[in-house]
Residue, then its C-alpha position, 0 to 999 in steps of 0.5 A: h499500500g505504498k508504505f515500507f514494510k520490510e527490508y531483506p539482505v540481498r546479493t546483486g550483480k557483479f561489475e559486468y553484469m550489474t543489476p539494472v536500476g529503475d522501476f519494474s514489476i514482478l512479471n511471474k512467480k515460480t516455486n522450485p524453478e528449473w535453472t539453466n547454467p548459462a556457461n554450459n546450458e546444463r539444466y537443473p530441475g527444481g530441488h536439485p542441489d546445484n540449482q542456483l535459483g534455489s526454491r522461488w523465482m520472481s521475474f522482473q525483466g523478461r525471463m533473464l532477470g529476477i529475484h530468487g534464492t541462492i545456494f550460496p548464502e555467504t554471498i548475500g550482501l555482495y556483488t556476485s550474480n549475473g544481474c539478478v537479486g539473490m536472497l536467502k532461502e527463508d527471505v525469498e520464500e517469505l517474500a514470494g508468499i507475500i507479494p503478488v504478480g504485478t507488485p511494483l519493484k524499484i531497484q536503486g542505489g550505487r556500487n560500494p568499492e568496499i563490497e566490490k573488493a569483498s566480492q572478488p573471492f567469491i568469483l571463480p578464478q576460471d570464471r572471471n567473466a561468469p560469476i557464480g550464481v545467476 
């Protein structure tokens, strides 16, 4: 209803895949979504331990960008995704249960050099152009 409700810690996109800022809306929601690894096109069904979307998906820009869980909770608060907004499992499940499709979404903020530096150890050396996570 246009009022602040709750704040959640998230992870967002690394430099090459920055999460876009602007006004969006939730386009669709999925429980236990399938994930396709962009590096090798391997598909992981919902619930698979290597499925990097976790248990929920809420798209905000086509099929490519959304809010989702993560199997790497240690990356919350960092810039390690391919542009999506990653959340802890319990947080994304709570949020997905609260907001309906069509909910407005505003992404804002700038980059913090300290967070950029702290994010580097979580980007795989052999994958410098494709960070862990989506």
